[in-house]
C-alpha positions in Angstrom: 0.0 0.0 0.0 2.8 2.4 0.9 4.2 2.1 -2.7 0.9 3.4 -4.1 0.8 6.3 -1.7 4.2 7.5 -2.8 4.1 6.7 -6.5 5.5 9.6 -8.5 4.3 11.0 -11.8 7.3 11.5 -14.0 8.1 14.9 -15.5 7.7 13.8 -19.1 4.2 12.5 -18.4 3.2 15.7 -16.6 4.3 17.8 -19.6 2.6 15.3 -22.0 -0.7 15.8 -20.2 -0.6 19.5 -20.9 -0.8 18.7 -24.7 -4.2 17.0 -24.5 -6.5 19.3 -26.6 -9.4 19.2 -24.1 -7.1 19.8 -21.1 -4.6 22.2 -22.6 -4.2 25.8 -21.4 -3.4 28.7 -23.8 0.2 29.9 -23.6 0.1 33.7 -23.7 2.3 35.1 -20.8 5.7 36.7 -21.0 8.4 37.4 -18.4 7.0 40.9 -18.0 3.4 39.5 -17.5 4.8 37.1 -14.8 6.7 39.9 -13.0 3.6 42.1 -13.0 1.6 39.2 -11.6 4.1 38.8 -8.9 4.2 42.5 -7.9 0.5 42.6 -8.2 -0.1 39.9 -5.7 2.7 40.7 -3.2 2.0 44.4 -2.8 -1.2 44.7 -0.8 -2.2 46.2 2.5 1.0 44.9 4.0 3.1 47.8 2.6 0.5 50.4 3.9 -0.1 48.8 7.4 2.6 46.3 8.5 5.5 48.7 8.0 4.4 51.1 10.8 2.7 48.5 13.0 5.8 46.4 13.3 8.1 49.4 13.6 6.1 50.6 16.6 5.7 47.2 18.4 8.7 45.2 17.5 11.7 46.7 15.7 11.7 50.5 15.5 13.5 52.0 12.5 15.4 48.6 12.1 12.1 47.2 10.6 13.9 47.9 7.3 16.3 45.1 8.2 13.3 42.9 9.1 12.0 43.3 5.5 15.5 42.3 4.3 15.5 39.2 6.5 12.0 38.2 5.3 13.0 38.9 1.7 16.0 36.6 2.1 13.8 33.8 3.4 11.5 34.2 0.4 14.4 34.4 -2.0 15.6 31.0 -0.7 12.2 29.5 -1.5 12.0 31.5 -4.8 15.2 29.9 -6.1 13.7 26.5 -5.5 10.5 27.5 -7.1 12.4 28.9 -10.1 14.2 25.6 -10.8 10.9 23.6 -10.6 8.8 26.0 -12.6 11.3 26.1 -15.4 11.9 22.3 -15.4 8.3 21.3 -14.9 6.3 24.0 -16.7 2.9 22.6 -15.6 0.0 24.2 -13.8 -0.2 23.4 -10.1 3.0 24.8 -8.6 4.0 23.0 -5.4 1.4 20.3 -6.0 2.9 19.4 -9.4 6.5 19.6 -8.1 5.7 17.3 -5.1 4.0 14.8 -7.4 7.1 14.5 -9.5 9.4 14.0 -6.5 7.7 13.1 -3.2 4.8 11.0 -4.4 1.0 11.1 -4.8 -0.1 11.4 -1.1 2.3 14.3 -0.3 1.3 15.9 -3.6 -2.4 15.6 -2.6 -1.7 17.0 0.8 0.1 20.1 -0.6 -2.6 20.5 -3.2 -5.3 20.4 -0.6 -3.3 22.9 1.5 -2.9 25.3 -1.5 -6.7 25.2 -2.2 -7.3 26.4 1.3 -4.5 28.9 1.3 -5.6 30.6 -1.9 -9.4 30.4 -1.1 -9.0 32.0 2.3 -6.4 34.5 1.0 -8.8 35.6 -1.8 -11.7 36.0 0.7 -9.7 37.9 3.3 -8.3 40.3 0.7 -11.8 40.8 -0.8 -13.1 41.8 2.7 -10.2 44.2 3.1 -10.9 45.7 -0.3 -14.5 46.2 0.7 -13.5 48.1 3.8 -11.4 50.5 1.8 -14.2 51.0 -0.7 -16.7 51.7 2.1 -14.3 54.2 3.7 -13.8 56.0 0.4 -17.6 56.2 -0.2 -18.0 57.6 3.3 -15.4 60.2 2.6 -17.5 61.1 -0.5 -20.6 61.5 1.7 -22.4 58.1 1.0 -23.0 55.9 4.0 -23.0 52.2 3.2 -26.0 50.4 4.8 -24.8 47.9 7.4 -26.9 45.0 5.9 -24.9 45.1 2.7 -21.6 46.5 3.9 -20.7 44.2 6.7 -21.1 40.6 7.8 -23.1 41.6 10.9 -25.9 44.2 10.5 -27.9 45.8 13.2 -30.3 42.8 13.3 -27.5 40.2 13.3 -27.6 39.6 9.6 -25.4 41.1 7.0 -23.8 40.4 3.6 -20.7 42.1 2.4 -21.9 42.9 -1.1 -18.7 44.7 -2.2 -16.5 41.7 -1.3 -18.7 39.2 -3.0 -19.1 41.4 -6.1 -15.4 41.9 -6.5 -14.8 38.1 -6.4 -17.5 37.5 -9.0 -16.2 40.2 -11.4 -12.7 38.9 -11.2 -14.0 35.4 -11.8 -15.5 36.5 -15.0 -12.2 38.2 -16.1 -10.3 35.0 -15.4 -12.8 32.9 -17.4 -12.5 35.2 -20.4 -8.7 34.7 -20.6 -5.2 35.0 -19.1 -4.2 37.8 -21.5 -7.1 39.9 -20.4 -6.2 39.1 -16.8 -2.6 40.2 -17.5 -3.7 43.5 -19.1 -6.1 44.3 -16.2 -3.3 43.4 -13.8 -0.8 45.6 -15.6 -3.0 48.7 -15.4 -3.8 48.2 -11.7 -0.2 47.4 -10.8 1.0 50.5 -12.6 -1.5 52.6 -10.4 -0.5 50.8 -7.3 3.3 51.1 -7.8 2.8 54.8 -8.7 1.0 55.4 -5.4 3.8 53.7 -3.5 6.5 55.6 -5.4 4.7 58.9 -4.7 4.5 58.1 -1.0 8.3 57.3 -0.9 9.4 60.4 -2.9 7.0 62.8 -1.1 7.9 61.3 2.3 11.6 61.8 1.7 11.1 65.6 2.1 9.6 65.1 5.6 12.3 62.9 7.0 13.8 63.9 10.3 17.1 62.1 10.9 16.6 62.3 14.7 13.8 59.8 14.3 16.3 57.1 13.3 18.1 57.4 16.7 18.4 54.7 18.0 18.2 52.7 14.8 18.0 49.5 16.8 16.1 50.3 20.1 17.1 48.7 23.3 15.7 45.2 23.7 12.6 44.6 25.8 12.1 41.0 26.9 8.5 39.7 26.9 6.9 37.0 29.1 6.2 33.8 27.2 2.5 33.1 26.5 0.8 29.9 27.6 -2.5 29.8 25.7 -3.3 28.5 22.2 -3.1 32.0 20.8 0.6 32.1 21.7 3.3 31.1 19.2 3.9 27.3 19.1 7.6 27.8 19.9 6.7 29.4 23.2 4.5 26.5 24.2 7.1 23.9 23.2 10.2 25.4 24.6 9.1 28.2 27.0 11.0 30.6 24.8 10.2 34.2 25.6 10.2 36.7 22.7 11.9 40.0 22.7 10.7 43.3 21.3 13.3 45.6 19.8 17.0 44.9 20.0 18.6 42.5 17.5 16.1 39.7 18.3 13.3 42.2 17.7 14.5 42.4 14.1 13.8 38.7 13.7 10.6 38.8 15.7 9.4 41.5 13.3 10.6 39.5 10.3 8.2 36.7 11.2 5.4 39.2 11.0 6.4 41.2 7.9 7.1 38.0 6.1 3.3 37.8 5.4 3.6 40.9 3.4 5.5 38.8 0.8 3.0 36.0 0.5 1.9 35.5 -3.1 5.1 35.3 -5.1 4.7 31.5 -5.3 1.4 32.0 -7.2 3.5 33.0 -10.2 4.6 29.4 -10.4 1.0 28.3 -11.0 1.0 30.1 -14.3 4.0 28.1 -15.7 1.8 26.2 -18.2 0.4 29.4 -19.7 3.8 30.9 -20.2 5.2 31.2 -23.8 8.8 30.4 -22.7 8.7 29.0 -19.2 12.3 27.8 -19.1 13.5 31.4 -19.5 10.6 33.5 -18.2 9.6 31.7 -15.0 12.8 32.4 -13.1 12.8 36.0 -14.3 9.2 36.5 -13.2 9.5 34.9 -9.8 12.8 36.5 -8.8 12.2 39.8 -10.5 8.9 40.4 -8.7 10.5 39.5 -5.3 13.4 41.9 -5.8 11.1 44.8 -6.8 8.8 44.3 -3.9 11.6 43.9 -1.3 13.1 47.2 -2.6 9.8 49.0 -2.3 9.1 47.5 1.2 12.5 48.6 2.6 12.1 52.1 1.1 8.7 52.6 2.6 9.8 51.4 6.0 12.8 53.8 6.0 10.6 56.7 4.9 7.8 56.1 7.5 10.1 55.7 10.4 12.0 58.8 9.3 8.8 60.9 9.0 7.5 60.1 12.5 9.2 58.6 15.6 8.5 54.8 15.7 6.9 55.2 19.1 4.3 57.6 17.8 3.3 55.7 14.7 -0.4 54.6 14.5 -1.3 50.9 14.2 -4.3 51.1 11.9 -3.0 53.4 9.2 0.7 54.3 9.9 1.6 55.8 6.5 -1.6 57.9 6.2 -1.2 59.1 9.7 2.4 59.9 9.3 1.5 62.3 6.5 -1.2 63.8 8.8 1.5 64.3 11.5 3.6 66.4 9.1 0.6 68.5 8.0 -0.4 66.8 4.8 -3.7 64.9 5.4 -4.5 64.7 1.7 -2.2 61.8 1.4 -4.4 59.7 3.6 -7.1 59.5 1.0 -4.5 59.0 -1.7 -3.0 56.0 0.1 -6.5 54.5 0.8 -7.2 54.8 -2.9 -3.9 53.1 -3.8 -4.6 50.3 -1.3 -8.1 49.7 -2.6 -7.0 49.6 -6.3 -4.0 47.4 -5.4 -6.1 44.8 -3.6 -8.0 44.0 -6.7 -5.0 42.4 -8.3 -4.1 40.5 -5.1 -7.5 39.0 -5.0 -7.5 38.1 -8.7 -4.1 36.4 -8.7 -4.8 34.4 -5.6 -8.0 33.2 -7.3 -6.0 32.4 -10.4 -3.5 30.4 -8.4 -6.3 28.4 -6.7 -8.1 27.5 -9.9 -4.8 26.3 -11.5 -4.0 24.0 -8.6 -7.6 22.6 -8.6 -7.4 22.2 -12.4 -4.1 20.3 -12.2 -5.4 17.9 -9.4 -8.5 17.3 -11.6 -6.5 16.5 -14.7 -4.6 13.9 -12.6 -7.9 12.3 -11.5 -7.5 13.2 -7.8 -10.5 15.4 -8.2 -13.4 14.9 -10.7 -12.1 15.1 -14.3 -15.1 17.2 -15.2 -13.2 20.2 -13.8 -10.2 19.8 -16.0 -11.9 20.5 -19.4 -10.9 23.9 -20.7 -13.3 26.4 -22.4 -13.4 25.7 -26.2 -12.9 29.4 -27.0 -11.0 31.0 -24.2 -8.8 27.9 -23.3 -9.2 28.6 -19.6 -10.3 26.2 -16.8 -13.7 27.8 -16.7 -15.5 25.2 -14.6 -13.3 25.3 -11.5 -12.9 29.1 -11.9 -16.7 29.6 -11.8 -17.3 27.0 -9.0 -14.5 28.4 -6.7 -15.4 32.0 -7.5 -19.0 31.5 -6.4 -18.0 29.7 -3.2 -15.4 32.3 -2.3 -17.8 35.1 -3.0 -20.3 33.6 -0.6 -17.6 33.0 2.0 -16.3 36.6 1.7 -19.9 37.9 2.0 -20.9 36.0 5.1 -17.9 35.0 7.1 -15.7 37.0 9.5 -12.3 35.8 8.4 -9.8 37.5 10.7 -9.0 34.4 12.8 -8.7 32.2 9.7 -6.3 34.5 7.9 -3.3 32.9 9.7 -4.0 29.7 7.9 -2.9 31.4 4.7 0.5 32.0 6.2 1.1 28.4 7.5 -0.1 27.0 4.2 2.4 29.1 2.3 5.3 28.1 4.5 4.3 24.4 4.4 4.5 24.7 0.6 7.9 26.3 0.8 9.2 23.4 2.9 8.0 20.7 0.5 9.3 22.5 -2.6 12.7 22.9 -1.1 12.8 19.2 -0.2 11.5 18.3 -3.6 14.4 20.0 -5.3 16.9 17.9 -3.4 15.1 14.7 -4.2 14.6 15.4 -7.9 18.3 16.3 -8.3 19.1 12.8 -7.0 16.4 10.8 -8.7 16.4 12.6 -12.1 19.9 14.2 -12.6 19.3 13.8 -16.3 16.5 16.3 -16.5 17.3 19.4 -18.6 17.2 22.3 -16.1 17.0 25.8 -17.6 17.5 27.3 -14.2 19.4 25.5 -11.4 19.1 26.4 -7.7 22.6 27.1 -6.5 24.4 25.3 -3.7 22.1 22.2 -3.5 21.5 20.7 -1.0 22.7 23.4 1.3 20.5 26.2 0.1 17.2 24.2 0.1 18.0 22.9 3.6 18.5 26.5 4.8 15.2 27.3 3.1 13.5 24.5 5.0 14.9 25.6 8.3 14.0 29.3 7.8 10.4 28.4 6.8 10.0 26.1 9.8 11.3 28.8 12.1 8.6 31.2 10.9 6.0 28.4 11.1 6.9 27.9 14.8 6.3 31.6 15.4 2.6 31.2 14.4 0.0 30.7 17.0 -0.6 27.1 18.3 -4.3 27.6 17.4 -3.4 28.0 13.8 -1.5 24.7 13.9 -4.6 23.0 15.3 -6.8 24.3 12.5 -4.2 23.5 9.9 -4.0 19.9 11.2 -7.8 19.5 11.1 -7.9 20.7 7.5 -5.1 18.3 6.6 -6.8 15.4 8.3 -10.0 16.1 6.3 -7.8 16.1 3.1 -6.3 12.7 3.9 -9.8 11.3 4.4 -11.0 12.7 1.0 -7.9 11.3 -0.7 -8.6 7.8 0.6 -12.3 8.0 -0.2 -11.9 9.4 -3.7 -8.5 10.5 -4.9 -6.6 7.3 -4.5 -9.1 5.1 -6.4 -9.6 7.7 -9.2 -5.9 8.6 -9.7 -5.0 8.4 -13.4 -1.5 7.4 -12.5 -2.9 4.6 -10.3 -5.2 3.4 -13.0 -2.4 3.4 -15.6 -0.3 1.3 -13.3 -3.1 -1.2 -12.8 -3.7 -1.4 -16.5 0.0 -2.0 -17.2 0.1 -4.7 -14.4 -3.0 -6.4 -15.8 -1.5 -6.4 -19.3 1.7 -7.9 -18.0 -0.1 -10.6 -16.1 -2.2 -11.5 -19.2 0.9 -12.1 -21.4 2.0 -15.7 -22.1 5.0 -16.9 -20.0 8.2 -15.5 -21.4 6.7 -12.5 -23.0 6.5 -10.2 -20.0 8.8 -7.2 -19.9 
């Protein structure tokens, strides 16, 4: 039985499956499109909120170094993703990579994990977008009724119509085609990056160098938590965190890391890329470098404009401009955040449908969902199904507590992809690799350790919820996926044919 659970799907077969007419996606993306997708999904509310929040609570002006640390952790994972995405240019990202190296059950587990990660991520971002839109409308003098603007109206019932509508509109765009999605994303990303650059350039003129002293504030040890909402590492080892100081930089890094979540979604578009061997590494690494640069610049500006101890938690950038007598920028920043979140939402939805599509094409989910639209050549069935479900979830469900599941799911995928690089190098050294992760196995091992460290800093409650979702996934695999696997059925057919041959003719 164990041999069937860890049977691997060879790379050649994975690539061959992408050529089946009814299950083939249209190749229309370039390196620039991929970079834009990466920047579009990474830059969200994190750059407008986390920078000031973490500076005030954890690191002071040295939060810029925290962004560098988190960027390095992501870069380690990105190098592993780049090798796989260029070697196995197939939809599915970490799911497909794991199927080629670790086996079917691990691949199913990571696919199940990614479906949850992207679904919750899309819903959470849609709710955040709705909040910005409601705020902008209120500034314009129009009060949004509670029954359609929140998930809990005055009578206890509410439906967030803006969040649901955003998801449905983006679903329609994704059904029509990837090139349209790329064009929409390009326009929105241009607006978003312009807003960020204006904030950086304008903020430079209001920097007071005294606010950088001390750059690394004196360390303040904290008492270790003992409840489920405390980080797992504290419950396991009694380790007490420290705010500020050198350790505060790393504490902050575990928080601001989540502002980077999303670059791995670029890998899910490998099958729809014109030249994946060349363009996937450029898209993944290019978007990460651009976003790290912008994050560090914003953090330096905001801590220079206002002393870290005086930064607001809810809207640090906007309030920093208010503090220097320029409140107009508050509305400008809210506009940039609202516009920017549309691409985050769309690309997370894109990533989820591609993973779902890949699992369906392999038979681990119903094959009905792996047929592409005859005209648009997009996986329209899973896109519509998941889009409707997420719209309902975003409309009805308060998601704040579930948001951390997005983080642990991403880090779990990082761990498996890094391990997969090591395994595939040993099992298939003959594979042509357009991009090779440097210093294997050292770099992937460091990537695993860095990701595990950040996972241990997540609340124990998040681990419990993650374990429950994974357990449900294992049950679904044994009830459906294992018996419907195309790879498994192919092996059974081959075995039956061999058994049916006359003696001496087997091979």
